[in-house]
PQR file of N, CA, C, O and H, with PARSE charges and radii, in Angstrom:
ATOM      1  N   MET A   1       7.251 111.401  82.549 -0.4000 1.5000
ATOM      2  CA  MET A   1       7.530 110.869  81.244 -0.0000 2.0000
ATOM      3  C   MET A   1       6.183 110.512  80.614  0.5500 1.7000
ATOM      4  O   MET A   1       5.395 109.752  81.176 -0.5500 1.4000
ATOM      5  N   PHE A   2       5.948 111.068  79.460 -0.4000 1.5000
ATOM      6  CA  PHE A   2       4.695 110.829  78.744 -0.0000 2.0000
ATOM      7  C   PHE A   2       5.040 110.326  77.348  0.5500 1.7000
ATOM      8  O   PHE A   2       5.689 111.032  76.576 -0.5500 1.4000
ATOM      9  H   PHE A   2       6.588 111.686  79.003  0.4000 1.0000
ATOM     10  N   ILE A   3       4.609 109.110  77.019 -0.4000 1.5000
ATOM     11  CA  ILE A   3       4.924 108.507  75.727 -0.0000 2.0000
ATOM     12  C   ILE A   3       3.636 108.120  75.026  0.5500 1.7000
ATOM     13  O   ILE A   3       2.768 107.466  75.604 -0.5500 1.4000
ATOM     14  H   ILE A   3       4.082 108.536  77.646  0.4000 1.0000
ATOM     15  N   LYS A   4       3.524 108.539  73.758 -0.4000 1.5000
ATOM     16  CA  LYS A   4       2.376 108.161  72.929 -0.0000 2.0000
ATOM     17  C   LYS A   4       2.883 107.585  71.622  0.5500 1.7000
ATOM     18  O   LYS A   4       3.913 108.024  71.110 -0.5500 1.4000
ATOM     19  H   LYS A   4       4.229 109.071  73.288  0.4000 1.0000
ATOM     20  N   VAL A   5       2.179 106.616  71.079 -0.4000 1.5000
ATOM     21  CA  VAL A   5       2.503 106.026  69.789 -0.0000 2.0000
ATOM     22  C   VAL A   5       1.615 106.674  68.743  0.5500 1.7000
ATOM     23  O   VAL A   5       0.389 106.652  68.851 -0.5500 1.4000
ATOM     24  H   VAL A   5       1.342 106.260  71.495  0.4000 1.0000
ATOM     25  N   LEU A   6       2.253 107.257  67.720 -0.4000 1.5000
ATOM     26  CA  LEU A   6       1.542 107.928  66.632 -0.0000 2.0000
ATOM     27  C   LEU A   6       0.553 108.975  67.131  0.5500 1.7000
ATOM     28  O   LEU A   6      -0.430 109.289  66.460 -0.5500 1.4000
ATOM     29  H   LEU A   6       3.249 107.276  67.632  0.4000 1.0000
ATOM     30  N   ASN A   7       0.826 109.506  68.309 -0.4000 1.5000
ATOM     31  CA  ASN A   7      -0.042 110.505  68.931 -0.0000 2.0000
ATOM     32  C   ASN A   7      -1.470 110.007  69.129  0.5500 1.7000
ATOM     33  O   ASN A   7      -2.407 110.802  69.204 -0.5500 1.4000
ATOM     34  H   ASN A   7       1.625 109.251  68.854  0.4000 1.0000
ATOM     35  N   LEU A   8      -1.633 108.675  69.214 -0.4000 1.5000
ATOM     36  CA  LEU A   8      -2.954 108.071  69.374 -0.0000 2.0000
ATOM     37  C   LEU A   8      -3.086 107.287  70.673  0.5500 1.7000
ATOM     38  O   LEU A   8      -4.089 107.412  71.376 -0.5500 1.4000
ATOM     39  H   LEU A   8      -0.872 108.029  69.153  0.4000 1.0000
ATOM     40  N   PHE A   9      -2.077 106.479  70.996 -0.4000 1.5000
ATOM     41  CA  PHE A   9      -2.158 105.580  72.135 -0.0000 2.0000
ATOM     42  C   PHE A   9      -1.117 105.935  73.192  0.5500 1.7000
ATOM     43  O   PHE A   9       0.069 106.062  72.890 -0.5500 1.4000
ATOM     44  H   PHE A   9      -1.262 106.378  70.426  0.4000 1.0000
ATOM     45  N   THR A  10      -1.566 106.090  74.415 -0.4000 1.5000
ATOM     46  CA  THR A  10      -0.653 106.370  75.517 -0.0000 2.0000
ATOM     47  C   THR A  10       0.025 105.086  75.945  0.5500 1.7000
ATOM     48  O   THR A  10      -0.635 104.102  76.279 -0.5500 1.4000
ATOM     49  H   THR A  10      -2.530 105.987  74.660  0.4000 1.0000
ATOM     50  N   VAL A  11       1.347 105.103  75.934 -0.4000 1.5000
ATOM     51  CA  VAL A  11       2.133 103.941  76.336 -0.0000 2.0000
ATOM     52  C   VAL A  11       2.583 104.074  77.787  0.5500 1.7000
ATOM     53  O   VAL A  11       2.562 103.101  78.541 -0.5500 1.4000
ATOM     54  H   VAL A  11       1.883 105.902  75.663  0.4000 1.0000
ATOM     55  N   ALA A  12       2.989 105.280  78.175 -0.4000 1.5000
ATOM     56  CA  ALA A  12       3.453 105.508  79.539 -0.0000 2.0000
ATOM     57  C   ALA A  12       3.116 106.928  79.963  0.5500 1.7000
ATOM     58  O   ALA A  12       3.192 107.870  79.175 -0.5500 1.4000
ATOM     59  H   ALA A  12       3.006 106.070  77.562  0.4000 1.0000
ATOM     60  N   ASP A  13       2.742 107.055  81.229 -0.4000 1.5000
ATOM     61  CA  ASP A  13       2.463 108.363  81.808 -0.0000 2.0000
ATOM     62  C   ASP A  13       2.920 108.320  83.270  0.5500 1.7000
ATOM     63  O   ASP A  13       2.130 108.042  84.172 -0.5500 1.4000
ATOM     64  H   ASP A  13       2.680 106.290  81.870  0.4000 1.0000
ATOM     65  N   SER A  14       4.201 108.598  83.483 -0.4000 1.5000
ATOM     66  CA  SER A  14       4.786 108.518  84.817 -0.0000 2.0000
ATOM     67  C   SER A  14       5.056 109.920  85.335  0.5500 1.7000
ATOM     68  O   SER A  14       5.575 110.772  84.614 -0.5500 1.4000
ATOM     69  H   SER A  14       4.842 108.824  82.750  0.4000 1.0000
ATOM     70  N   ARG A  15       4.700 110.149  86.589 -0.4000 1.5000
ATOM     71  CA  ARG A  15       4.900 111.457  87.223 -0.0000 2.0000
ATOM     72  C   ARG A  15       5.326 111.254  88.665  0.5500 1.7000
ATOM     73  O   ARG A  15       5.222 110.156  89.213 -0.5500 1.4000
ATOM     74  H   ARG A  15       4.279 109.457  87.174  0.4000 1.0000
ATOM     75  N   GLY A  16       5.805 112.327  89.266 -0.4000 1.5000
ATOM     76  CA  GLY A  16       6.124 112.278  90.683 -0.0000 2.0000
ATOM     77  C   GLY A  16       7.556 112.649  90.975  0.5500 1.7000
ATOM     78  O   GLY A  16       8.340 112.909  90.062 -0.5500 1.4000
ATOM     79  H   GLY A  16       5.889 113.218  88.820  0.4000 1.0000
ATOM     80  N   PRO A  17       7.901 112.673  92.257 -0.5600 1.5000
ATOM     81  CA  PRO A  17       9.237 113.119  92.664  0.2800 2.0000
ATOM     82  C   PRO A  17      10.365 112.228  92.136  0.5500 1.7000
ATOM     83  O   PRO A  17      11.460 112.719  91.861 -0.5500 1.4000
ATOM     84  N   GLU A  18      10.112 110.930  91.994 -0.4000 1.5000
ATOM     85  CA  GLU A  18      11.150 110.038  91.473 -0.0000 2.0000
ATOM     86  C   GLU A  18      11.464 110.374  90.019  0.5500 1.7000
ATOM     87  O   GLU A  18      12.626 110.353  89.615 -0.5500 1.4000
ATOM     88  H   GLU A  18       9.223 110.531  92.218  0.4000 1.0000
ATOM     89  N   MET A  19      10.442 110.682  89.237 -0.4000 1.5000
ATOM     90  CA  MET A  19      10.653 111.047  87.836 -0.0000 2.0000
ATOM     91  C   MET A  19      11.333 112.409  87.729  0.5500 1.7000
ATOM     92  O   MET A  19      12.170 112.617  86.850 -0.5500 1.4000
ATOM     93  H   MET A  19       9.498 110.698  89.566  0.4000 1.0000
ATOM     94  N   ASP A  20      10.979 113.336  88.619 -0.4000 1.5000
ATOM     95  CA  ASP A  20      11.629 114.652  88.619 -0.0000 2.0000
ATOM     96  C   ASP A  20      13.121 114.515  88.898  0.5500 1.7000
ATOM     97  O   ASP A  20      13.950 115.118  88.216 -0.5500 1.4000
ATOM     98  H   ASP A  20      10.299 113.167  89.333  0.4000 1.0000
ATOM     99  N   ARG A  21      13.448 113.720  89.904 -0.4000 1.5000
ATOM    100  CA  ARG A  21      14.860 113.506  90.263 -0.0000 2.0000
ATOM    101  C   ARG A  21      15.595 112.779  89.141  0.5500 1.7000
ATOM    102  O   ARG A  21      16.732 113.123  88.818 -0.5500 1.4000
ATOM    103  H   ARG A  21      12.775 113.231  90.457  0.4000 1.0000
ATOM    104  N   SER A  22      14.954 111.783  88.553 -0.4000 1.5000
ATOM    105  CA  SER A  22      15.558 111.034  87.456 -0.0000 2.0000
ATOM    106  C   SER A  22      15.860 111.944  86.269  0.5500 1.7000
ATOM    107  O   SER A  22      16.921 111.837  85.654 -0.5500 1.4000
ATOM    108  H   SER A  22      14.030 111.504  88.816  0.4000 1.0000
ATOM    109  N   GLY A  23      14.936 112.827  85.953 -0.4000 1.5000
ATOM    110  CA  GLY A  23      15.145 113.766  84.852 -0.0000 2.0000
ATOM    111  C   GLY A  23      16.294 114.719  85.122  0.5500 1.7000
ATOM    112  O   GLY A  23      17.059 115.049  84.216 -0.5500 1.4000
ATOM    113  H   GLY A  23      14.074 112.914  86.452  0.4000 1.0000
ATOM    114  N   LEU A  24      16.417 115.163  86.369 -0.4000 1.5000
ATOM    115  CA  LEU A  24      17.492 116.075  86.738 -0.0000 2.0000
ATOM    116  C   LEU A  24      18.851 115.381  86.666  0.5500 1.7000
ATOM    117  O   LEU A  24      19.826 115.983  86.217 -0.5500 1.4000
ATOM    118  H   LEU A  24      15.796 114.895  87.105  0.4000 1.0000
ATOM    119  N   VAL A  25      18.925 114.133  87.100 -0.4000 1.5000
ATOM    120  CA  VAL A  25      20.170 113.367  87.011 -0.0000 2.0000
ATOM    121  C   VAL A  25      20.527 113.122  85.551  0.5500 1.7000
ATOM    122  O   VAL A  25      21.695 113.232  85.176 -0.5500 1.4000
ATOM    123  H   VAL A  25      18.133 113.644  87.465  0.4000 1.0000
ATOM    124  N   THR A  26      19.534 112.790  84.717 -0.4000 1.5000
ATOM    125  CA  THR A  26      19.784 112.580  83.291 -0.0000 2.0000
ATOM    126  C   THR A  26      20.314 113.855  82.653  0.5500 1.7000
ATOM    127  O   THR A  26      21.254 113.805  81.858 -0.5500 1.4000
ATOM    128  H   THR A  26      18.586 112.701  85.021  0.4000 1.0000
ATOM    129  N   PHE A  27      19.724 114.995  82.990 -0.4000 1.5000
ATOM    130  CA  PHE A  27      20.192 116.270  82.466 -0.0000 2.0000
ATOM    131  C   PHE A  27      21.645 116.518  82.869  0.5500 1.7000
ATOM    132  O   PHE A  27      22.460 116.932  82.045 -0.5500 1.4000
ATOM    133  H   PHE A  27      18.961 115.036  83.635  0.4000 1.0000
ATOM    134  N   LEU A  28      21.963 116.265  84.129 -0.4000 1.5000
ATOM    135  CA  LEU A  28      23.326 116.467  84.610 -0.0000 2.0000
ATOM    136  C   LEU A  28      24.297 115.560  83.859  0.5500 1.7000
ATOM    137  O   LEU A  28      25.386 115.999  83.486 -0.5500 1.4000
ATOM    138  H   LEU A  28      21.301 115.928  84.799  0.4000 1.0000
ATOM    139  N   ASN A  29      23.922 114.312  83.634 -0.4000 1.5000
ATOM    140  CA  ASN A  29      24.775 113.392  82.880 -0.0000 2.0000
ATOM    141  C   ASN A  29      24.958 113.858  81.443  0.5500 1.7000
ATOM    142  O   ASN A  29      26.051 113.737  80.890 -0.5500 1.4000
ATOM    143  H   ASN A  29      23.038 113.956  83.937  0.4000 1.0000
ATOM    144  N   ASP A  30      23.911 114.386  80.834 -0.4000 1.5000
ATOM    145  CA  ASP A  30      23.998 114.851  79.449 -0.0000 2.0000
ATOM    146  C   ASP A  30      24.890 116.079  79.303  0.5500 1.7000
ATOM    147  O   ASP A  30      25.342 116.378  78.197 -0.5500 1.4000
ATOM    148  H   ASP A  30      23.023 114.485  81.283  0.4000 1.0000
ATOM    149  N   LEU A  31      25.150 116.789  80.386 -0.4000 1.5000
ATOM    150  CA  LEU A  31      26.044 117.940  80.320 -0.0000 2.0000
ATOM    151  C   LEU A  31      27.467 117.535  79.953  0.5500 1.7000
ATOM    152  O   LEU A  31      28.255 118.379  79.525 -0.5500 1.4000
ATOM    153  H   LEU A  31      24.783 116.546  81.284  0.4000 1.0000
ATOM    154  N   LEU A  32      27.807 116.264  80.114 -0.4000 1.5000
ATOM    155  CA  LEU A  32      29.140 115.800  79.725 -0.0000 2.0000
ATOM    156  C   LEU A  32      29.373 115.970  78.228  0.5500 1.7000
ATOM    157  O   LEU A  32      30.513 116.134  77.793 -0.5500 1.4000
ATOM    158  H   LEU A  32      27.167 115.579  80.462  0.4000 1.0000
ATOM    159  N   VAL A  33      28.309 115.931  77.445 -0.4000 1.5000
ATOM    160  CA  VAL A  33      28.417 116.083  75.996 -0.0000 2.0000
ATOM    161  C   VAL A  33      28.741 117.534  75.631  0.5500 1.7000
ATOM    162  O   VAL A  33      29.423 117.797  74.641 -0.5500 1.4000
ATOM    163  H   VAL A  33      27.383 115.798  77.798  0.4000 1.0000
ATOM    164  N   CYS A  34      28.248 118.465  76.437 -0.4000 1.5000
ATOM    165  CA  CYS A  34      28.450 119.887  76.160 -0.0000 2.0000
ATOM    166  C   CYS A  34      28.898 120.595  77.442  0.5500 1.7000
ATOM    167  O   CYS A  34      28.083 121.220  78.120 -0.5500 1.4000
ATOM    168  H   CYS A  34      27.694 118.252  77.242  0.4000 1.0000
ATOM    169  N   PRO A  35      30.184 120.501  77.776 -0.5600 1.5000
ATOM    170  CA  PRO A  35      30.660 121.072  79.041  0.2800 2.0000
ATOM    171  C   PRO A  35      30.417 122.570  79.199  0.5500 1.7000
ATOM    172  O   PRO A  35      30.288 123.050  80.326 -0.5500 1.4000
ATOM    173  N   LEU A  36      30.352 123.312  78.113 -0.4000 1.5000
ATOM    174  CA  LEU A  36      30.100 124.746  78.229 -0.0000 2.0000
ATOM    175  C   LEU A  36      28.723 125.033  78.817  0.5500 1.7000
ATOM    176  O   LEU A  36      28.493 126.125  79.337 -0.5500 1.4000
ATOM    177  H   LEU A  36      30.457 122.923  77.198  0.4000 1.0000
ATOM    178  N   ALA A  37      27.819 124.087  78.743 -0.4000 1.5000
ATOM    179  CA  ALA A  37      26.476 124.277  79.294 -0.0000 2.0000
ATOM    180  C   ALA A  37      26.495 124.385  80.819  0.5500 1.7000
ATOM    181  O   ALA A  37      25.544 124.895  81.410 -0.5500 1.4000
ATOM    182  H   ALA A  37      28.006 123.200  78.321  0.4000 1.0000
ATOM    183  N   TYR A  38      27.568 123.911  81.465 -0.4000 1.5000
ATOM    184  CA  TYR A  38      27.660 124.038  82.920 -0.0000 2.0000
ATOM    185  C   TYR A  38      27.549 125.492  83.368  0.5500 1.7000
ATOM    186  O   TYR A  38      27.109 125.773  84.483 -0.5500 1.4000
ATOM    187  H   TYR A  38      28.341 123.496  80.985  0.4000 1.0000
ATOM    188  N   PHE A  39      27.952 126.415  82.491 -0.4000 1.5000
ATOM    189  CA  PHE A  39      27.914 127.824  82.853 -0.0000 2.0000
ATOM    190  C   PHE A  39      26.515 128.420  82.755  0.5500 1.7000
ATOM    191  O   PHE A  39      26.292 129.544  83.205 -0.5500 1.4000
ATOM    192  H   PHE A  39      28.309 126.187  81.586  0.4000 1.0000
ATOM    193  N   SER A  40      25.569 127.684  82.175 -0.4000 1.5000
ATOM    194  CA  SER A  40      24.214 128.214  82.011 -0.0000 2.0000
ATOM    195  C   SER A  40      23.198 127.543  82.932  0.5500 1.7000
ATOM    196  O   SER A  40      22.007 127.847  82.854 -0.5500 1.4000
ATOM    197  H   SER A  40      25.750 126.771  81.809  0.4000 1.0000
ATOM    198  N   VAL A  41      23.640 126.645  83.796 -0.4000 1.5000
ATOM    199  CA  VAL A  41      22.721 125.958  84.713 -0.0000 2.0000
ATOM    200  C   VAL A  41      23.110 126.284  86.149  0.5500 1.7000
ATOM    201  O   VAL A  41      24.252 126.660  86.412 -0.5500 1.4000
ATOM    202  H   VAL A  41      24.606 126.398  83.860  0.4000 1.0000
ATOM    203  N   PRO A  42      22.168 126.143  87.080 -0.5600 1.5000
ATOM    204  CA  PRO A  42      22.471 126.442  88.492  0.2800 2.0000
ATOM    205  C   PRO A  42      23.252 125.324  89.178  0.5500 1.7000
ATOM    206  O   PRO A  42      22.762 124.696  90.117 -0.5500 1.4000
ATOM    207  N   ALA A  43      24.453 125.087  88.706 -0.4000 1.5000
ATOM    208  CA  ALA A  43      25.302 124.044  89.290 -0.0000 2.0000
ATOM    209  C   ALA A  43      26.250 124.681  90.302  0.5500 1.7000
ATOM    210  O   ALA A  43      26.717 125.805  90.113 -0.5500 1.4000
ATOM    211  H   ALA A  43      24.851 125.596  87.944  0.4000 1.0000
ATOM    212  N   SER A  44      26.524 123.957  91.364 -0.4000 1.5000
ATOM    213  CA  SER A  44      27.436 124.438  92.403 -0.0000 2.0000
ATOM    214  C   SER A  44      28.648 123.519  92.466  0.5500 1.7000
ATOM    215  O   SER A  44      28.527 122.324  92.737 -0.5500 1.4000
ATOM    216  H   SER A  44      26.145 123.045  91.518  0.4000 1.0000
ATOM    217  N   TRP A  45      29.804 124.090  92.215 -0.4000 1.5000
ATOM    218  CA  TRP A  45      31.052 123.352  92.327 -0.0000 2.0000
ATOM    219  C   TRP A  45      31.666 123.646  93.690  0.5500 1.7000
ATOM    220  O   TRP A  45      31.565 124.759  94.207 -0.5500 1.4000
ATOM    221  H   TRP A  45      29.902 125.061  91.996  0.4000 1.0000
ATOM    222  N   ARG A  46      32.303 122.633  94.258 -0.4000 1.5000
ATOM    223  CA  ARG A  46      32.943 122.798  95.550 -0.0000 2.0000
ATOM    224  C   ARG A  46      34.245 121.998  95.550  0.5500 1.7000
ATOM    225  O   ARG A  46      34.248 120.819  95.196 -0.5500 1.4000
ATOM    226  H   ARG A  46      32.386 121.729  93.838  0.4000 1.0000
ATOM    227  N   GLN A  47      35.326 122.617  95.937 -0.4000 1.5000
ATOM    228  CA  GLN A  47      36.603 121.919  96.001 -0.0000 2.0000
ATOM    229  C   GLN A  47      36.615 121.021  97.227  0.5500 1.7000
ATOM    230  O   GLN A  47      36.368 121.479  98.343 -0.5500 1.4000
ATOM    231  H   GLN A  47      35.325 123.574  96.225  0.4000 1.0000
ATOM    232  N   LEU A  48      36.903 119.735  97.018 -0.4000 1.5000
ATOM    233  CA  LEU A  48      36.959 118.779  98.123 -0.0000 2.0000
ATOM    234  C   LEU A  48      38.377 118.652  98.662  0.5500 1.7000
ATOM    235  O   LEU A  48      38.585 118.597  99.874 -0.5500 1.4000
ATOM    236  H   LEU A  48      37.104 119.363  96.112  0.4000 1.0000
ATOM    237  N   ASP A  49      39.332 118.607  97.773 -0.4000 1.5000
ATOM    238  CA  ASP A  49      40.742 118.618  98.148 -0.0000 2.0000
ATOM    239  C   ASP A  49      41.532 119.095  96.930  0.5500 1.7000
ATOM    240  O   ASP A  49      40.958 119.680  96.011 -0.5500 1.4000
ATOM    241  H   ASP A  49      39.163 118.652  96.789  0.4000 1.0000
ATOM    242  N   GLU A  50      42.832 118.852  96.916 -0.4000 1.5000
ATOM    243  CA  GLU A  50      43.659 119.358  95.822 -0.0000 2.0000
ATOM    244  C   GLU A  50      43.339 118.727  94.471  0.5500 1.7000
ATOM    245  O   GLU A  50      43.612 119.330  93.433 -0.5500 1.4000
ATOM    246  H   GLU A  50      43.298 118.376  97.662  0.4000 1.0000
ATOM    247  N   ARG A  51      42.766 117.521  94.465 -0.4000 1.5000
ATOM    248  CA  ARG A  51      42.553 116.800  93.216 -0.0000 2.0000
ATOM    249  C   ARG A  51      41.087 116.508  92.907  0.5500 1.7000
ATOM    250  O   ARG A  51      40.789 115.988  91.832 -0.5500 1.4000
ATOM    251  H   ARG A  51      42.545 117.031  95.308  0.4000 1.0000
ATOM    252  N   ARG A  52      40.175 116.821  93.804 -0.4000 1.5000
ATOM    253  CA  ARG A  52      38.773 116.464  93.596 -0.0000 2.0000
ATOM    254  C   ARG A  52      37.861 117.664  93.803  0.5500 1.7000
ATOM    255  O   ARG A  52      38.162 118.590  94.556 -0.5500 1.4000
ATOM    256  H   ARG A  52      40.417 117.243  94.677  0.4000 1.0000
ATOM    257  N   ALA A  53      36.728 117.608  93.099 -0.4000 1.5000
ATOM    258  CA  ALA A  53      35.702 118.642  93.255 -0.0000 2.0000
ATOM    259  C   ALA A  53      34.343 117.959  93.313  0.5500 1.7000
ATOM    260  O   ALA A  53      34.157 116.880  92.751 -0.5500 1.4000
ATOM    261  H   ALA A  53      36.483 116.856  92.487  0.4000 1.0000
ATOM    262  N   GLY A  54      33.408 118.583  93.984 -0.4000 1.5000
ATOM    263  CA  GLY A  54      32.045 118.075  94.068 -0.0000 2.0000
ATOM    264  C   GLY A  54      31.128 118.965  93.243  0.5500 1.7000
ATOM    265  O   GLY A  54      31.403 120.151  93.057 -0.5500 1.4000
ATOM    266  H   GLY A  54      33.559 119.460  94.441  0.4000 1.0000
ATOM    267  N   LEU A  55      30.051 118.394  92.756 -0.4000 1.5000
ATOM    268  CA  LEU A  55      29.097 119.128  91.944 -0.0000 2.0000
ATOM    269  C   LEU A  55      27.700 118.795  92.419  0.5500 1.7000
ATOM    270  O   LEU A  55      27.384 117.631  92.664 -0.5500 1.4000
ATOM    271  H   LEU A  55      29.828 117.431  92.907  0.4000 1.0000
ATOM    272  N   SER A  56      26.857 119.811  92.553 -0.4000 1.5000
ATOM    273  CA  SER A  56      25.447 119.566  92.845 -0.0000 2.0000
ATOM    274  C   SER A  56      24.627 120.459  91.933  0.5500 1.7000
ATOM    275  O   SER A  56      25.048 121.557  91.571 -0.5500 1.4000
ATOM    276  H   SER A  56      27.114 120.757  92.354  0.4000 1.0000
ATOM    277  N   LEU A  57      23.460 119.976  91.569 -0.4000 1.5000
ATOM    278  CA  LEU A  57      22.558 120.694  90.675 -0.0000 2.0000
ATOM    279  C   LEU A  57      21.201 120.756  91.345  0.5500 1.7000
ATOM    280  O   LEU A  57      20.673 119.733  91.781 -0.5500 1.4000
ATOM    281  H   LEU A  57      23.118 119.084  91.863  0.4000 1.0000
ATOM    282  N   SER A  58      20.635 121.948  91.430 -0.4000 1.5000
ATOM    283  CA  SER A  58      19.336 122.143  92.071 -0.0000 2.0000
ATOM    284  C   SER A  58      18.359 122.751  91.088  0.5500 1.7000
ATOM    285  O   SER A  58      18.716 123.611  90.283 -0.5500 1.4000
ATOM    286  H   SER A  58      21.064 122.779  91.076  0.4000 1.0000
ATOM    287  N   HIS A  59      17.111 122.289  91.165 -0.4000 1.5000
ATOM    288  CA  HIS A  59      16.033 122.846  90.353 -0.0000 2.0000
ATOM    289  C   HIS A  59      14.710 122.517  91.031  0.5500 1.7000
ATOM    290  O   HIS A  59      14.481 121.375  91.431 -0.5500 1.4000
ATOM    291  H   HIS A  59      16.821 121.591  91.819  0.4000 1.0000
ATOM    292  N   ALA A  60      13.852 123.501  91.160 -0.4000 1.5000
ATOM    293  CA  ALA A  60      12.505 123.333  91.723 -0.0000 2.0000
ATOM    294  C   ALA A  60      12.533 122.641  93.087  0.5500 1.7000
ATOM    295  O   ALA A  60      11.689 121.791  93.371 -0.5500 1.4000
ATOM    296  H   ALA A  60      14.039 124.428  90.836  0.4000 1.0000
ATOM    297  N   GLY A  61      13.493 123.004  93.920 -0.4000 1.5000
ATOM    298  CA  GLY A  61      13.549 122.455  95.264 -0.0000 2.0000
ATOM    299  C   GLY A  61      14.176 121.079  95.374  0.5500 1.7000
ATOM    300  O   GLY A  61      14.208 120.505  96.463 -0.5500 1.4000
ATOM    301  H   GLY A  61      14.178 123.694  93.689  0.4000 1.0000
ATOM    302  N   ARG A  62      14.672 120.537  94.279 -0.4000 1.5000
ATOM    303  CA  ARG A  62      15.326 119.233  94.307 -0.0000 2.0000
ATOM    304  C   ARG A  62      16.808 119.420  94.005  0.5500 1.7000
ATOM    305  O   ARG A  62      17.180 120.243  93.168 -0.5500 1.4000
ATOM    306  H   ARG A  62      14.646 121.002  93.394  0.4000 1.0000
ATOM    307  N   THR A  63      17.644 118.659  94.685 -0.4000 1.5000
ATOM    308  CA  THR A  63      19.090 118.715  94.472 -0.0000 2.0000
ATOM    309  C   THR A  63      19.592 117.312  94.213  0.5500 1.7000
ATOM    310  O   THR A  63      19.196 116.361  94.888 -0.5500 1.4000
ATOM    311  H   THR A  63      17.342 117.991  95.365  0.4000 1.0000
ATOM    312  N   VAL A  64      20.470 117.189  93.226 -0.4000 1.5000
ATOM    313  CA  VAL A  64      21.078 115.890  92.933 -0.0000 2.0000
ATOM    314  C   VAL A  64      22.582 116.013  93.079  0.5500 1.7000
ATOM    315  O   VAL A  64      23.158 117.083  92.887 -0.5500 1.4000
ATOM    316  H   VAL A  64      20.792 117.961  92.678  0.4000 1.0000
ATOM    317  N   LEU A  65      23.198 114.911  93.419 -0.4000 1.5000
ATOM    318  CA  LEU A  65      24.640 114.790  93.595 -0.0000 2.0000
ATOM    319  C   LEU A  65      25.169 115.676  94.699  0.5500 1.7000
ATOM    320  O   LEU A  65      26.127 116.423  94.505 -0.5500 1.4000
ATOM    321  H   LEU A  65      22.730 114.041  93.575  0.4000 1.0000
ATOM    322  N   ASN A  66      24.549 115.591  95.848 -0.4000 1.5000
ATOM    323  CA  ASN A  66      25.088 116.254  97.035 -0.0000 2.0000
ATOM    324  C   ASN A  66      26.290 115.462  97.514  0.5500 1.7000
ATOM    325  O   ASN A  66      26.228 114.238  97.634 -0.5500 1.4000
ATOM    326  H   ASN A  66      23.770 114.983  96.006  0.4000 1.0000
ATOM    327  N   ILE A  67      27.372 116.152  97.786 -0.4000 1.5000
ATOM    328  CA  ILE A  67      28.598 115.507  98.252 -0.0000 2.0000
ATOM    329  C   ILE A  67      29.004 116.165  99.565  0.5500 1.7000
ATOM    330  O   ILE A  67      29.053 117.391  99.662 -0.5500 1.4000
ATOM    331  H   ILE A  67      27.422 117.146  97.688  0.4000 1.0000
ATOM    332  N   ASP A  68      29.295 115.348 100.575 -0.4000 1.5000
ATOM    333  CA  ASP A  68      29.686 115.917 101.857 -0.0000 2.0000
ATOM    334  C   ASP A  68      31.153 116.358 101.835  0.5500 1.7000
ATOM    335  O   ASP A  68      31.845 116.193 100.830 -0.5500 1.4000
ATOM    336  H   ASP A  68      29.256 114.351 100.496  0.4000 1.0000
ATOM    337  N   ALA A  69      31.610 116.912 102.939 -0.4000 1.5000
ATOM    338  CA  ALA A  69      32.972 117.469 103.010 -0.0000 2.0000
ATOM    339  C   ALA A  69      34.046 116.402 102.832  0.5500 1.7000
ATOM    340  O   ALA A  69      35.175 116.725 102.464 -0.5500 1.4000
ATOM    341  H   ALA A  69      31.048 117.045 103.755  0.4000 1.0000
ATOM    342  N   ARG A  70      33.715 115.139 103.086 -0.4000 1.5000
ATOM    343  CA  ARG A  70      34.699 114.061 102.924 -0.0000 2.0000
ATOM    344  C   ARG A  70      34.644 113.445 101.537  0.5500 1.7000
ATOM    345  O   ARG A  70      35.372 112.494 101.252 -0.5500 1.4000
ATOM    346  H   ARG A  70      32.798 114.877 103.385  0.4000 1.0000
ATOM    347  N   GLY A  71      33.775 113.982 100.657 -0.4000 1.5000
ATOM    348  CA  GLY A  71      33.712 113.498  99.282 -0.0000 2.0000
ATOM    349  C   GLY A  71      32.775 112.324  99.068  0.5500 1.7000
ATOM    350  O   GLY A  71      32.808 111.690  98.014 -0.5500 1.4000
ATOM    351  H   GLY A  71      33.183 114.754 100.889  0.4000 1.0000
ATOM    352  N   ARG A  72      31.940 112.026 100.053 -0.4000 1.5000
ATOM    353  CA  ARG A  72      30.994 110.921  99.915 -0.0000 2.0000
ATOM    354  C   ARG A  72      29.703 111.403  99.278  0.5500 1.7000
ATOM    355  O   ARG A  72      29.209 112.483  99.604 -0.5500 1.4000
ATOM    356  H   ARG A  72      31.913 112.541 100.910  0.4000 1.0000
ATOM    357  N   LEU A  73      29.156 110.605  98.372 -0.4000 1.5000
ATOM    358  CA  LEU A  73      27.908 110.915  97.706 -0.0000 2.0000
ATOM    359  C   LEU A  73      26.750 110.756  98.688  0.5500 1.7000
ATOM    360  O   LEU A  73      26.602 109.698  99.299 -0.5500 1.4000
ATOM    361  H   LEU A  73      29.556 109.728  98.107  0.4000 1.0000
ATOM    362  N   LEU A  74      25.926 111.795  98.847 -0.4000 1.5000
ATOM    363  CA  LEU A  74      24.808 111.756  99.780 -0.0000 2.0000
ATOM    364  C   LEU A  74      23.514 111.357  99.092  0.5500 1.7000
ATOM    365  O   LEU A  74      22.716 110.624  99.677 -0.5500 1.4000
ATOM    366  H   LEU A  74      26.046 112.655  98.350  0.4000 1.0000
ATOM    367  N   ASP A  75      23.285 111.811  97.886 -0.4000 1.5000
ATOM    368  CA  ASP A  75      22.054 111.516  97.147 -0.0000 2.0000
ATOM    369  C   ASP A  75      22.380 110.839  95.837  0.5500 1.7000
ATOM    370  O   ASP A  75      21.476 110.510  95.070 -0.5500 1.4000
ATOM    371  H   ASP A  75      23.933 112.407  97.411  0.4000 1.0000
TER
END
């Protein structure tokens, strides 16, 4: 995350794996606004049982929302 005020002063410059994961989770959450976008991203759906499904999203070697076979959130 890189923030500048009036393109003159740097307010924040955060980098690293935590920011990468945070950005990926934010992107996944924002997909709720446009559900058709799920078809254009590398998301993996998995049926957990008759009423539930799991979703994971991977990018650049990072995966968010891993769900095990019992439906528990791993990440």
